[in-house]
DSSP file (Angstrom, degrees, kcal/mol; ACC not computed):
  #  RESIDUE AA STRUCTURE BP1 BP2  ACC     N-H-->O    O-->H-N    N-H-->O    O-->H-N    TCO  KAPPA ALPHA  PHI   PSI    X-CA   Y-CA   Z-CA
    1    1 A M              0   0    0      0, 0.0     2,-0.2     0, 0.0     0, 0.0   0.000 360.0 360.0 360.0 125.8  -28.4   -2.2   -1.9
    2    2 A A        -     0   0    0      1,-0.1     2,-0.3     0, 0.0     0, 0.0  -0.493 360.0-126.6 -78.5 145.3  -25.0   -3.9   -2.4
    3    3 A T        -     0   0    0     -2,-0.2     2,-0.3     1,-0.0    -1,-0.1  -0.676  25.3-111.4 -90.9 148.8  -22.2   -2.2   -4.3
    4    4 A Q        -     0   0    0     -2,-0.3     2,-0.4     1,-0.1    -1,-0.0  -0.624  29.8-118.5 -80.9 133.6  -20.5   -3.9   -7.2
    5    5 A E        +     0   0    0     -2,-0.3    -1,-0.1     1,-0.1     0, 0.0  -0.587  32.7 176.8 -72.9 124.7  -16.9   -4.9   -6.6
    6    6 A K        +     0   0    0     -2,-0.4    -1,-0.1     2,-0.0     2,-0.1   0.479  43.6 107.4-107.2  -7.2  -14.6   -3.1   -9.1
    7    7 A R        -     0   0    0      1,-0.1     4,-0.0     2,-0.0     3,-0.0  -0.458  57.1-152.8 -75.4 144.5  -11.2   -4.2   -7.9
    8    8 A K  S    S+     0   0    0     -2,-0.1     2,-0.4     1,-0.1    -1,-0.1   0.605  80.5  46.9 -92.0 -11.1   -9.4   -6.8  -10.0
    9    9 A H  S    S-     0   0    0     31,-0.0    -1,-0.1     0, 0.0    -2,-0.0  -0.981  89.2-110.0-129.7 143.1   -7.5   -8.3   -7.0
   10   10 A A        -     0   0    0     -2,-0.4     2,-0.3     1,-0.1    31,-0.3  -0.339  32.8-130.1 -65.4 149.6   -8.7   -9.3   -3.5
   11   11 A R        -     0   0    0     29,-0.1     2,-0.3    30,-0.1    29,-0.2  -0.787  20.9-167.2-102.8 146.7   -7.7   -7.2   -0.6
   12   12 A I  B     -A   39   0A   0     27,-1.8    27,-1.6    -2,-0.3     2,-0.2  -0.932  25.5-108.0-128.3 156.5   -6.2   -8.5    2.7
   13   13 A D        +     0   0    0     -2,-0.3     2,-0.2    25,-0.2    25,-0.2  -0.572  44.1 164.1 -79.5 146.5   -5.6   -6.9    6.1
   14   14 A S        -     0   0    0     22,-0.7    50,-0.1    -2,-0.2    21,-0.0  -0.759  25.6-128.1-145.8-168.8   -2.0   -6.1    7.0
   15   15 A L        -     0   0    0      1,-0.3    21,-5.1    -2,-0.2     2,-0.2   0.341  51.4 -18.1-120.2-114.7   -0.2   -4.0    9.6
   16   16 A N  E     +B   35   0A   0     19,-0.3    47,-0.6    47,-0.1     2,-0.3  -0.661  46.9 167.9-110.2 156.2    2.6   -1.4    9.4
   17   17 A L  E     -BC  34  62A   0     17,-2.3    17,-2.9    -2,-0.2     2,-0.3  -0.976  30.6-115.3-154.3 163.5    5.2   -0.3    7.0
   18   18 A S  E     -BC  33  61A   0     43,-1.3    43,-2.6    -2,-0.3     2,-0.3  -0.747  34.1-175.0-100.2 154.8    7.7    2.5    6.3
   19   19 A Y  E     -BC  32  60A   0     13,-2.5    13,-2.0    -2,-0.3     2,-0.4  -0.989  20.2-150.3-148.6 156.4    7.4    4.8    3.4
   20   20 A F  E     -BC  31  59A   0     39,-2.1    39,-2.7    -2,-0.3     2,-0.6  -0.991  13.8-147.7-124.1 135.0    9.2    7.6    1.6
   21   21 A C  E     -BC  30  58A   0      9,-3.1     8,-3.1    -2,-0.4     9,-1.3  -0.924  19.5-163.5-104.5 123.2    7.3   10.2   -0.4
   22   22 A L  E     -BC  28  57A   0     35,-3.5    35,-2.2    -2,-0.6     6,-0.2  -0.839   8.9-138.0-111.8 142.6    9.3   11.5   -3.4
   23   23 A D    >   -     0   0    0      4,-2.3     3,-2.0    -2,-0.3    34,-0.1  -0.138  47.0 -78.6 -83.4-172.2    8.8   14.6   -5.5
   24   24 A E  T 3  S+     0   0    0      1,-0.3    -1,-0.1     2,-0.1    -2,-0.0   0.709 133.2  52.3 -62.7 -21.3    9.0   14.9   -9.3
   25   25 A N  T 3  S-     0   0    0      2,-0.1    -1,-0.3     0, 0.0     3,-0.1   0.182 119.3-108.6 -99.6  15.5   12.8   14.9   -9.0
   26   26 A N  S <  S+     0   0    0     -3,-2.0     2,-0.4     1,-0.2    -2,-0.1   0.764  71.7 145.2  60.8  29.1   13.0   11.8   -6.9
   27   27 A Q        -     0   0    0      1,-0.0    -4,-2.3     2,-0.0     2,-0.3  -0.811  56.8-112.4 -94.0 135.7   13.9   13.8   -3.8
   28   28 A I  E     +B   22   0A   0     -2,-0.4    -6,-0.2    -6,-0.2     3,-0.1  -0.531  42.0 165.9 -69.5 124.6   12.6   12.6   -0.5
   29   29 A I  E     +     0   0A   0     -8,-3.1     2,-0.3     1,-0.4    -1,-0.2   0.616  66.4  10.6-112.3 -21.3   10.1   15.2    0.8
   30   30 A K  E     +B   21   0A   0     -9,-1.3    -9,-3.1     2,-0.0    -1,-0.4  -0.985  59.7 179.2-150.9 152.2    8.4   13.1    3.6
   31   31 A Q  E     +B   20   0A   0     -2,-0.3     2,-0.3   -11,-0.2   -11,-0.2  -0.982  20.5 121.8-150.5 154.2    9.0    9.8    5.3
   32   32 A G  E     -B   19   0A   0    -13,-2.0   -13,-2.5    -2,-0.3     2,-0.4  -0.986  54.4 -72.2 179.4-172.2    7.2    7.9    8.0
   33   33 A M  E     -B   18   0A   0     -2,-0.3     2,-0.3   -15,-0.2    16,-0.3  -0.901  43.6-175.2-108.0 139.6    5.5    4.8    9.3
   34   34 A G  E     -B   17   0A   0    -17,-2.9   -17,-2.3    -2,-0.4     2,-0.6  -0.892  25.1-119.3-130.2 162.5    2.0    4.0    8.1
   35   35 A R  E     -BD  16  47A   0     12,-2.2    12,-3.3    -2,-0.3     2,-0.5  -0.906  24.7-134.1-104.5 126.1   -0.6    1.4    8.9
   36   36 A T  E     - D   0  46A   0    -21,-5.1   -22,-0.7    -2,-0.6    10,-0.2  -0.670  20.3-176.6 -78.7 122.1   -1.6   -0.8    6.0
   37   37 A L  E     -     0   0A   0      8,-3.3     2,-0.3    -2,-0.5    -1,-0.2   0.830  69.5 -19.9 -88.4 -36.5   -5.4   -1.1    6.0
   38   38 A N  E     - D   0  45A   0      7,-1.1     7,-2.6   -25,-0.2    -1,-0.4  -0.967  61.1-160.7-162.3 164.3   -5.5   -3.6    3.1
   39   39 A V  E     +AD  12  44A   0    -27,-1.6   -27,-1.8    -2,-0.3     2,-0.2  -0.996   8.7 174.3-150.1 147.3   -3.2   -4.8    0.3
   40   40 A S        -     0   0    0      3,-3.0     3,-0.2    -2,-0.3   -29,-0.1  -0.766  52.5 -86.5-137.5-174.6   -3.6   -6.6   -3.1
   41   41 A E  S    S+     0   0    0    -31,-0.3    63,-0.1    -2,-0.2     3,-0.1   0.704 127.1  38.0 -69.7 -18.9   -1.3   -7.5   -5.9
   42   42 A S  S    S-     0   0    0      1,-0.2    50,-2.2    49,-0.1     2,-0.3   0.527 123.6 -14.8-112.7  -6.5   -2.0   -4.1   -7.5
   43   43 A G  E     - E   0  91A   0     48,-0.3    -3,-3.0    -3,-0.2     2,-0.3  -0.994  49.9-125.4-177.4-178.2   -2.1   -1.7   -4.6
   44   44 A I  E     -DE  39  90A   0     46,-2.4    46,-3.3    -2,-0.3     2,-0.6  -0.991  14.4-136.4-147.2 146.9   -2.4   -0.8   -1.0
   45   45 A L  E     -DE  38  89A   0     -7,-2.6    -8,-3.3    -2,-0.3    -7,-1.1  -0.955  32.5-168.5-106.5 116.7   -4.6    1.4    1.3
   46   46 A L  E     -DE  36  88A   0     42,-2.7    42,-3.3    -2,-0.6     2,-0.5  -0.896  16.4-147.3-114.8 130.7   -2.2    3.2    3.7
   47   47 A E  E     +DE  35  87A   0    -12,-3.3   -12,-2.2    -2,-0.4     2,-0.3  -0.865  29.7 170.6 -95.7 124.8   -3.2    5.2    6.8
   48   48 A T  E     - E   0  86A   0     38,-2.9    38,-2.4    -2,-0.5   -14,-0.1  -0.812  44.4-123.2-128.8 167.4   -0.9    8.1    7.4
   49   49 A H  S    S+     0   0    0    -16,-0.3    38,-0.1    -2,-0.3   -15,-0.1   0.571  97.5  31.2 -86.7 -10.9   -0.7   11.1    9.7
   50   50 A F  S    S-     0   0    0     36,-0.1    36,-0.1    35,-0.0    -1,-0.1  -0.963  92.6 -92.9-143.1 159.5   -0.5   13.5    6.8
   51   51 A P        -     0   0    0      0, 0.0     2,-0.5     0, 0.0    -2,-0.1  -0.315  26.8-144.7 -71.3 155.9   -1.7   13.7    3.2
   52   52 A I        -     0   0    0     -4,-0.1     6,-0.0     4,-0.0     2,-0.0  -0.988  22.9-124.9-120.4 120.4    0.3   12.4    0.2
   53   53 A D    >   -     0   0    0     -2,-0.5     3,-1.7     1,-0.1     0, 0.0  -0.332  11.5-129.0 -66.8 141.6   -0.1   14.4   -2.9
   54   54 A E  T 3  S+     0   0    0      1,-0.3    -1,-0.1    20,-0.1    -2,-0.0   0.659 105.8  63.5 -66.7 -16.0   -1.2   12.5   -6.0
   55   55 A K  T 3  S+     0   0    0     19,-0.1    -1,-0.3     2,-0.1     2,-0.2   0.568  93.1  82.1 -84.0  -7.0    1.7   14.1   -8.0
   56   56 A H  S <  S-     0   0    0     -3,-1.7     2,-0.3   -33,-0.0   -33,-0.2  -0.484  75.0-127.1 -94.8 166.1    4.3   12.4   -5.8
   57   57 A T  E     -C   22   0A   0    -35,-2.2   -35,-3.5    -2,-0.2     2,-0.4  -0.855  18.3-149.3-108.8 147.4    5.7    8.9   -5.9
   58   58 A V  E     -CF  21  73A   0     15,-2.8    15,-2.8    -2,-0.3     2,-0.6  -0.973   4.8-159.9-121.9 130.3    5.7    6.6   -2.8
   59   59 A T  E     -CF  20  72A   0    -39,-2.7   -39,-2.1    -2,-0.4     2,-0.3  -0.953  19.3-166.0-107.3 119.2    8.4    4.0   -2.0
   60   60 A L  E     -CF  19  71A   0     11,-3.5    11,-2.6    -2,-0.6     2,-0.6  -0.806  17.6-155.1-107.7 142.7    7.0    1.4    0.5
   61   61 A T  E     -CF  18  70A   0    -43,-2.6   -43,-1.3    -2,-0.3     2,-0.4  -0.944  20.7-164.4-115.2 107.9    8.9   -1.1    2.5
   62   62 A L  E     -CF  17  69A   0      7,-3.2     7,-2.7    -2,-0.6     2,-0.8  -0.736  14.3-141.9 -93.9 136.6    6.4   -3.9    3.3
   63   63 A G  E     - F   0  68A   0    -47,-0.6     2,-0.7    -2,-0.4     5,-0.2  -0.880  21.1-178.5 -96.7 110.3    7.1   -6.5    6.0
   64   64 A L  E >   - F   0  67A   0      3,-2.8     3,-2.4    -2,-0.8     2,-0.3  -0.877  59.1 -67.5-114.2  99.2    5.8   -9.8    4.8
   65   65 A E  T 3  S-     0   0    0     -2,-0.7    41,-0.0     1,-0.3     0, 0.0  -0.424 119.7 -10.6  54.5-115.6    6.4  -12.4    7.5
   66   66 A E  T 3  S+     0   0    0     -2,-0.3    -1,-0.3    -3,-0.1     2,-0.3   0.562 125.8  77.5 -87.6  -9.0   10.2  -12.8    7.6
   67   67 A D  E <   -F   64   0A   0     -3,-2.4    -3,-2.8    35,-0.1     2,-0.4  -0.699  64.9-144.0-108.0 153.4   10.9  -10.8    4.4
   68   68 A L  E     -F   63   0A   0     -2,-0.3     2,-0.4    -5,-0.2    -5,-0.2  -0.949  17.8-167.6-110.7 135.3   11.0   -7.1    3.6
   69   69 A V  E     -F   62   0A   0     -7,-2.7    -7,-3.2    -2,-0.4     2,-0.5  -0.987  10.3-149.5-126.8 131.4    9.8   -6.0    0.1
   70   70 A E  E     +F   61   0A   0     -2,-0.4    26,-0.4    -9,-0.2     2,-0.4  -0.885  22.5 174.5-102.0 127.1   10.3   -2.6   -1.4
   71   71 A I  E     -F   60   0A   0    -11,-2.6   -11,-3.5    -2,-0.5     2,-0.4  -0.989  20.7-144.0-134.8 139.7    7.6   -1.4   -3.8
   72   72 A T  E     +FG  59  94A   0     22,-1.6    21,-3.5    -2,-0.4    22,-0.9  -0.825  30.3 156.6-103.3 142.7    7.0    1.9   -5.6
   73   73 A G  E     -FG  58  92A   0    -15,-2.8   -15,-2.8    -2,-0.4    19,-0.2  -0.898  33.7-122.5-150.7 179.9    3.6    3.3   -6.2
   74   74 A R  E     - G   0  91A   0     17,-2.2    17,-2.7    -2,-0.3     2,-0.2  -0.996  32.0-110.3-132.0 138.8    1.5    6.4   -6.9
   75   75 A P  E     + G   0  90A   0      0, 0.0    15,-0.3     0, 0.0     3,-0.1  -0.457  34.1 173.5 -65.4 134.4   -1.4    7.8   -4.8
   76   76 A V  E     +     0   0A   0     13,-3.3     2,-0.3     1,-0.4    14,-0.2   0.581  64.5   3.4-117.5 -19.3   -4.7    7.5   -6.7
   77   77 A H  E     - G   0  89A   0     12,-1.1    12,-2.5     2,-0.0    -1,-0.4  -0.979  59.4-170.0-160.8 160.4   -7.2    8.6   -4.0
   78   78 A S  E     + G   0  88A   0     -2,-0.3     2,-0.3    10,-0.2    10,-0.2  -0.995   6.8 170.1-153.1 148.7   -7.2   10.0   -0.5
   79   79 A R  E     - G   0  87A   0      8,-1.7     8,-3.2    -2,-0.3     2,-0.5  -0.975  33.9-114.4-152.3 162.0   -9.7   10.7    2.3
   80   80 A I  E     - G   0  86A   0     -2,-0.3     6,-0.2     6,-0.2     2,-0.0  -0.888  34.8-145.0 -99.6 129.1   -9.6   11.7    5.9
   81   81 A N    >   -     0   0    0      4,-3.0     3,-2.0    -2,-0.5    -1,-0.0  -0.209  33.7 -88.7 -86.5-179.0  -11.1    9.0    8.3
   82   82 A D  T 3  S+     0   0    0      1,-0.3    -1,-0.1     2,-0.1    -2,-0.0   0.713 126.7  56.4 -63.5 -21.9  -13.1    9.4   11.5
   83   83 A D  T 3  S-     0   0    0      2,-0.1    -1,-0.3     0, 0.0     3,-0.1   0.404 119.1-108.7 -89.1   1.5   -9.8    9.6   13.5
   84   84 A G  S <  S+     0   0    0     -3,-2.0     2,-0.2     1,-0.3    -2,-0.1   0.559  78.8 128.5  82.4   8.2   -8.5   12.5   11.5
   85   85 A K        -     0   0    0      1,-0.0    -4,-3.0   -35,-0.0     2,-0.4  -0.584  61.4-110.4 -93.8 160.7   -5.9   10.3    9.7
   86   86 A H  E     -EG  48  80A   0    -38,-2.4   -38,-2.9    -6,-0.2     2,-0.6  -0.756  19.2-157.5 -94.4 133.2   -5.4   10.1    6.0
   87   87 A E  E     -EG  47  79A   0     -8,-3.2    -8,-1.7    -2,-0.4     2,-0.5  -0.954  16.3-170.7-109.1 115.1   -6.2    7.0    4.1
   88   88 A V  E     -EG  46  78A   0    -42,-3.3   -42,-2.7    -2,-0.6     2,-0.6  -0.928  15.9-146.7-115.2 120.0   -4.3    7.0    0.8
   89   89 A G  E     -EG  45  77A   0    -12,-2.5   -13,-3.3    -2,-0.5   -12,-1.1  -0.753  21.1-166.5 -82.8 122.9   -4.9    4.5   -2.0
   90   90 A I  E     -EG  44  75A   0    -46,-3.3   -46,-2.4    -2,-0.6     2,-0.5  -0.953  11.3-150.5-119.3 124.9   -1.6    3.7   -3.7
   91   91 A E  E     -EG  43  74A   0    -17,-2.7   -17,-2.2    -2,-0.5   -48,-0.3  -0.808  26.9-118.8 -91.5 127.6   -1.4    1.9   -7.0
   92   92 A F  E     + G   0  73A   0    -50,-2.2   -19,-0.3    -2,-0.5     3,-0.1  -0.419  35.6 172.3 -66.8 138.8    1.8   -0.1   -7.4
   93   93 A L  E     +     0   0A   0    -21,-3.5     2,-0.6     1,-0.3   -20,-0.2   0.777  63.4  29.9-109.6 -56.9    4.0    1.0  -10.3
   94   94 A K  E     + G   0  72A   0    -22,-0.9   -22,-1.6     2,-0.0     2,-0.4  -0.934  63.1 162.0-116.7 116.5    7.4   -0.8  -10.2
   95   95 A T        -     0   0    0     -2,-0.6   -24,-0.1   -24,-0.2     2,-0.1  -0.996  26.1-142.6-132.6 131.1    7.6   -4.3   -8.7
   96   96 A N     >  -     0   0    0     -2,-0.4     4,-2.5   -26,-0.4     5,-0.2  -0.382  34.2 -99.9 -83.6 170.9   10.4   -6.7   -9.3
   97   97 A E  H  > S+     0   0    0      1,-0.2     4,-2.4     2,-0.2     5,-0.2   0.887 122.2  50.5 -59.3 -42.7    9.9  -10.4   -9.7
   98   98 A K  H  > S+     0   0    0      2,-0.2     4,-2.6     1,-0.2     5,-0.2   0.918 111.1  48.6 -63.7 -43.6   10.9  -11.2   -6.2
   99   99 A A  H  > S+     0   0    0      1,-0.2     4,-2.6     2,-0.2     5,-0.2   0.919 112.0  49.1 -63.2 -43.7    8.6   -8.6   -4.7
  100  100 A C  H  X S+     0   0    0     -4,-2.5     4,-2.4     2,-0.2    -1,-0.2   0.919 112.4  48.3 -60.6 -44.3    5.7   -9.8   -6.9
  101  101 A K  H  X S+     0   0    0     -4,-2.4     4,-2.4    -5,-0.2    -2,-0.2   0.931 114.1  45.0 -64.1 -47.2    6.3  -13.4   -5.8
  102  102 A L  H  X S+     0   0    0     -4,-2.6     4,-2.3     2,-0.2    -2,-0.2   0.895 113.2  50.7 -65.4 -40.2    6.5  -12.6   -2.1
  103  103 A L  H  X S+     0   0    0     -4,-2.6     4,-2.4    -5,-0.2    -1,-0.2   0.924 111.6  47.6 -63.1 -44.4    3.5  -10.4   -2.2
  104  104 A K  H  X S+     0   0    0     -4,-2.4     4,-2.8    -5,-0.2    -2,-0.2   0.905 111.2  51.0 -64.0 -41.7    1.5  -13.1   -3.9
  105  105 A Q  H  X S+     0   0    0     -4,-2.4     4,-2.6     2,-0.2     5,-0.2   0.907 110.8  49.3 -61.9 -41.5    2.6  -15.7   -1.4
  106  106 A F  H  X S+     0   0    0     -4,-2.3     4,-2.4     2,-0.2    -2,-0.2   0.933 112.8  46.3 -63.2 -46.8    1.6  -13.5    1.5
  107  107 A I  H  X S+     0   0    0     -4,-2.4     4,-2.5     2,-0.2    -2,-0.2   0.923 113.5  49.3 -62.8 -45.0   -1.8  -12.8    0.0
  108  108 A D  H  X S+     0   0    0     -4,-2.8     4,-2.1     2,-0.2    -2,-0.2   0.912 112.5  47.6 -61.2 -43.9   -2.4  -16.6   -0.8
  109  109 A A  H  X S+     0   0    0     -4,-2.6     4,-1.8     2,-0.2    -1,-0.2   0.908 112.6  49.1 -65.0 -41.5   -1.3  -17.6    2.8
  110  110 A F  H  X S+     0   0    0     -4,-2.4     4,-1.5     1,-0.2    -2,-0.2   0.929 111.4  48.5 -64.2 -44.8   -3.6  -14.9    4.3
  111  111 A Q  H  X S+     0   0    0     -4,-2.5     4,-0.8     1,-0.2    -1,-0.2   0.863 108.9  53.9 -64.3 -36.3   -6.6  -16.0    2.2
  112  112 A A  H  < S+     0   0    0     -4,-2.1     3,-0.5     1,-0.2    -1,-0.2   0.878 109.0  48.8 -64.2 -38.0   -6.0  -19.7    3.1
  113  113 A K  H  < S+     0   0    0     -4,-1.8    -1,-0.2     1,-0.2    -2,-0.2   0.797 107.9  56.3 -70.8 -28.4   -6.1  -18.8    6.8
  114  114 A S  H  <        0   0    0     -4,-1.5    -1,-0.2     1,-0.2    -2,-0.2   0.660 360.0 360.0 -79.6 -16.8   -9.3  -16.8    6.3
  115  115 A T     <        0   0    0     -4,-0.8    -1,-0.2    -3,-0.5    -2,-0.2   0.469 360.0 360.0 -93.7 360.0  -11.3  -19.6    4.8
């Protein structure tokens, strides 16, 4: 039985990025490199070595071809995968116009290559 797709944006595969995990006072409590499992215009699935609490904010630096884009988000779900790593779904919160444009161009280019 097939599951119904509930996402409003298509997901694409991507690679690695750096991130900062901020507490309620915008203080950095963790930072590291994560592997992007997929990304859309509204969020990202990030593989990390440790959990990220849903009450925290995450600032991501995505490498999109030649450009770097900084995007802020919040964790909305998390699970541990078969390798013991954490997969954290992050919903984007604050994106500036340039970040939105570059992210959309990256997704469009990737989808064009996939067809």
